[in-house]
N, C-alpha and C positions, 0 to 999 in steps of 0.2 A: 464837893468839888474844892480843890485847893485854890489858893489865891495866886493864879498864874501871873496876872498882871503885876501884882506887887512883887512877886519873886523875880520876874524879869526886870522890873525897874531897879530893884536892889542890885541884881547882878551887873547890869549895865553901869549903874552908878559906882559900884565898887571897882569895876574894870577901869573906870576913868579916875579912880582914886579921889572921888568926890564925897564929901560928907552930906548928910541929909540937909544940914543947915545951908551949905553952899548951893546944893541943888534947889532948895526952896527959894533962895535969893535970885539965882540965875533964871528960874522959871517964873519969878514974881508970884509965888504962891506962899501961903502960910506954912511954916515948918510942920505944924500939926496936920496939914493936908497930906504932906509927903509921908509922915509917920503912919497915918491912918491907912493910906493906900498900901504901903509896904507891909504893914502888919495884918492886913486883911480886914480891918475894921471898916474900911470903905472899899468893898470889892468891885464897885461899879462907878468909877470916877467919870465925870463928864468928858465928852470929846474935847472940849476946850481945854480942860485940865490936862488931858493926855497929850494934846498938841503942844502945850507949854513945856511939859516935862520932856517930850521928845526933842523939841528944839534946844532946850538947855543941855540935853545929853548929846546933841549932834547926831541924832538918828531919826529915822522915819517912825511914824506911829506904828506902821505895819511891822517894822523890825522890833519895836518895843513889845508888841503883842505876840509876835511869832519869831523869837530869836533863832 
């Protein structure tokens, strides 16, 4: 199975012209966390992490999981 969550987060982040570093700061997460999710090294981030990323991107968790 491909890393859909990571791919979706990357697409949304790029649409908003946001760097991984900027997203990590806005979501109050470690840069390493964002990198691992986007590259598929962490294919199952916690709901809390997903909520922080969604908020930082200005989208719902549902939109982030099913764009």
